[in-house]
N, C-alpha and C positions, 0 to 999 in steps of 0.2 A: 504492500499499500503506502510506505513514508517512500520509494524509488519509483511506483507510478504519476501521485501529487507532484514529485518533485520533477517529470517530465512536461506534467502540465501544465506545474507554475513555470519551468520551465528557467524556475531554480539559479542556473547554472551561466545565465546573463546576465546574472544580480553579482557576481564578484570584481572586484573591478581589475583590468588587465592594465598594467603602469609596463608600458613599449619597454621591450628591452634597452634599444635605445636611448632609454630615459636618462638625463643628466641633472642631476640638483645644480645648477649652478649660481653663479653669484647673486644675475636678475634674478630668478626665484629664492633666492635664501634673503636677500636687501629689498626687494622691490615688491609682487607678484604676495610671498607669502606672509609680511606685516598686514596688506591689507586684507587677504581672505580668512588670517586667524582672525583679527580684532569683529568680522563679523561675525565667523562661527563658534566663536566664544561666547558671542549676543543669542546665539540660537542654540548652542549645546549646552552650554556654564563653562565657567573656568572649573579649571580640578584644586585638588588642595581642600586650603580651609578659605580660600575666596571665591568659590562658587556661586553663578549666579541662581537664585528662584526665577527670578521675573524672564523667561528664555520666548523672546521674540526676534522676532527681525525676517530676512530677505537676501540673499548678495544677487544681484545682478551685473554680472561683467559682456561687456559691450567691446567690439572689435573687429574690425575683418577678418579676415578668415586668416592663418597660418600661424596667428599669436598662441596655441598651446592651451586655450581655453578649460578644451574638453581634457587631453593631457593633464595639465595640471588639476585640474581637482579629480580625476582617479589618483594619480599620485594621493594627495590630501587624504580620500576616502580606507585610503589602503592602508596608510600611513597609521590614520584611526579605528580602522576596523569596522566600518559601516558596509553598510548593505549599498553596495551603486547600483540606483534603478534608472539607467538614462533614455529619457523621451525623444522617440524626435519628434520637430517641429514640424519639415514635410511632409511626414508618413499622416498627422493629423490634422492638417491645408486647414482650409480658412472657415470651414465649411463647420467644425466641430467649436460648440458656444456652450456644454454642457460637460459638467462627469459624470455622466448617464452613457453606459457605455451599447446599450438598446437604441438612442439616438447618435450614434454616429451614422456616417454617411455609406461605409464599403468596412470590410474583415482588418483595411490595416490601420484602418482608424481608431478599430474600436480597443483594439488589441492594444496601444497608445496611450484608451484611455481606462484600461482593466490594466496598465500599466503601474498607472497615476492613485487611481484604487487601491492595487494590490498595497502600492507603497503606506498608503495612509493605512490600509489594514493592521501589518508585519509595525509601524508606529513609532518602533524606537530601533534604532541604532542602525537610521538609514540615513544615505542623502539622497534628494529626490533630483534626477537635475534632467531639466526643459535642455533641450539643445535645438538653437537653430531658432530661435521666437519668434520673430519676422515672418516666418511659414505661418503661423496662425495667427487667430481671427483675438485682436484686444481683449475679446469681453470674458475668452477663457481667461486670459490673467488675471482678469480683474477676479476672480475667483479667491485666487490664495491672495487675495488681499489681506481677508481674515488674520493671516499665519504672521502678517510685518507686528500686531499690535500682542498687548500680554494674553491676552484672551482665549489663542496660537488654536482657534476651531473654526473647524473649515468642513462643507454636507459630499457627499461624498456617493458614492454604491456600489453596494456591492454584494454580489448573489442576486442580483434585481431589486434588495430592497436598500431604501435612501436611510442613511448611516451619519448620525452626528461625530465623529471625530478632535475629542479633544486633546494635545498636543502639547498641552502646558506639563515641563518638567519632561519630558518623552527627548534623546537623543534624538533626535529630528530636523536635518535641515532642510533647507530648500533650496538651490541655487538654478538658476536662469541662467544664460546665455544666447548671443548673436549677432549679428551683424550691424553696420549703420544703415544698410538696406537690402530693399526688398527684389524677389527674383525676377521683378517690374525694371528695376531702377531706383523706382522710388524714395523718399528715406524713410527710414524707419519712425516711426511713433511709437515710442512709449505710453503705455495711459499715466493719464497725470495722475490719476490717485496712486497706483503701486510707484511711480517715480517718484511718489514724493515719501513714500512709506519705506522702501527697500531702499540699500545700500549700495549703488549703481558708478564702478568706475568704469571707462573708457582707459582700458589698456596700451588704447594706444598715447593717449594724454597723459599721466602718468609717466612715461618714458623721457618726458620732457628732462632735459636734465641728466641725465641715464644716459647719454648715447658712450661711455664709454662701457658698463655694462652691458648693453645690450650688444654692442661689438662684440665682446670678449665670448660671449653668448653661443657666437658661431662655432668658437673656434672649442669652449666647453663643451658643444652638443657634433663636432668631428672626434672629437676620441675616441669613440667607439664602434667609428664605423673606419677608421681612417689608421691602416697595419700599421703604420711609424706609432702614431699618438699613442695606440692602443694602455701601452702601458704604466700612463698617465693616469688615469680613466683608474687605478686602483693605488694610487699614492695620495700623498700628502696634497688635497686643491692646491694647498698657496704654493709648492711649487710650481704648477703650471704658470701664475699668477707671475714668478718671481724669473721664470724662464721666455714671457713676453717680455716683460721689464727690460732684462737681456739681446731681445731680438729686436727690437725696437733699439739700439742702441743707448736703453739708460746703466751705467753701470750697477751691478749686484754680483757684490763678492760669491763664487760658487759654492765657498763651502758654506753657505748658510741654506742649501738646500738638503729638506729633511731626507729627501734617499741622494748614494754615494753615487752619482753616473758617474765617471772614466772619462776622461779628458777630451780624450777621442769622443767620445756621444756627446759631450757639452760642444765642443769646436762644430760637428756636423748642424747644432742647434745655430745654423748663419744668420743673421736679420734675415739675406735676400730668400736662406729655407722657409724661413717662419712665414713672411711676409706672402710669398705662391699661397 
């Protein structure tokens, strides 16, 4: 019975799958995680003596494709031990305005609505992630406004019956991610009531003044896919930053490297080679 229900509910799809090439780089540590962490602390409660009891909030990430919104949140869900329920915005489409699966226009949309209700039914240790919300109806998004305040109640439908889910005190967080433009090229407008209550971050805007960290992220992400750089991925990350400074012509004593590189290996990392 357990195996049959696991297959029916497709539980294997809800385990966070962090990319094998994922690199937790300086950009993530210094820019992204502080923003995401502040919101999740509000939604899930801080640990220890400072744990919050007034759990509330919603995290809204907006940026063009390629900024790694989904990859980042899968990593966070994995580290926090949360079930990762990802809902596909394009599969929902603009026709879905209700959390009742029976009102979905097709089987694909119905499956995505059922995922939302499954997340609400599980209630604890869950990250509900709505991806590409620019493809959805604003009326649907407004259903989640009630999760932004201290009431943390939302209406859902489970197995054909309406349910009121009370998520106060639960380890439940909701994250929405989208692009600034819709599929037609029109600018995506976040519903005002949602934008005013959620913590909204445009990942493109917050990188202002962090050009160095953004540029370094390209090298950091290349570590796992470049045969020459691959050994650095498993060593002290501070070594990488020192080597980058050495390659840029800024003096740095090689004796301060944590790993005992030979003189020959250090000389191969010339400025021209690293720049290439």
